[in-house]
N, C-alpha and C positions, 0 to 999 in steps of 0.2 A: 540456489535462488536467494538473491540479497535483496531486501526491501527495505525502508524505515517504517513502513506502514502495512503489515500484512492483511489487515482488514481496513480499507478505505471506507466503503459506503455500505457493502452489505457482505454477506457471508459468501456470496457467489465469486468476491474478491479471493477468497482463500481457498475456493474450491478451483479455482484456475492455476492457483499455485501449486497445490496438490498434485494436481493434473500434470503440471509442467515437470516436478519433481519424481513424478509416477509413485507416491507413496500408495503401497497396497491398499486395498478396498476404498480407501477416502477418494481414489482418482476415478473411480467408477460412479458414472452418474446416478443410477439406480441406487446404489447402497448411499451416496450422500443425500439423496433426496429422501430416502425411506429412514435412515439412522441420524441424519443431521438438520436438513433443513425443514422438513415438515414437524418433526418434536420442537426445534427451536422456534419455529414459526408460532406455535403452539403453547410457548412458555413452558415446555418441559423442562424440569430439572435434570433429567438424565441426557440430554442433548449438551447441556452446558457442561455436565462433569465430562462426557467423553470429548469435548473440544478441548477443555482445559488438560486434559491428560495427553491430548494428541499434541497441543502446543508446547506441552512442557518437554516433548521428545524431540520437535522439531525446530524450536525457535531458540535463539539465544540472544540475550538482551544485554545490550552494552550502552553505558553513556558516555558523554564526552570526557566526562572527569575521570572515569577509570583509569588507573596507572598498574602498571606492570614493573616487577624489578625494585632492587633497592635503590636506584636513582630516580625513583617516580616518573618513568617515562610513560608516555601515553601508551594506552593499551592499541590503539591504532592512530597512527599519524596522520593526519589529514592536511592537506594544503591548504594555506590560507583562501578563503573565501574569495572569489573573484566576480565581481559583476560587469557584464561588459553591455551595455545599451549601442544598438546599433538601428539607425534610420533608414528604412528602406523606402524607396519610392513605389506607390501606388502604380499596378500595373495598367488601369485602365482610371477614367473619371468616373464612371460608375461606382467602382471599388471605394475610391476616395470618399464619394458621397455616402455611402452605406456606413463606411467607417464613421465621418463626421456626425451621422444620425444618430450611431449608437453610442458614441462619446457624450453628445449632447443629452441624450436621453438617461443616460447614467449618471451625469453630474448634475442634474437638476432636483 
């Protein structure tokens, strides 16, 4: 499972990834709620300790600046970022009006 952000909004994001990876015990809903989600929600230090321990075993952190070997080659050679904008026509006039309304509301 590859992600740039294992926890986006809440621990539910992490639980979904643990289920996908089939991490024993942690992918079980009852175990997750009892041992992680509920204690974490109550600010229990134990839950944070368990999470840190779990993440230390399943997460690898790398930065873009990390290098490998005597030549200083990038640890992961990423292609240059490419941004492409495609302008698509609206399917209906109603769709266009909704877009224009939201655009106007968000720019005021």
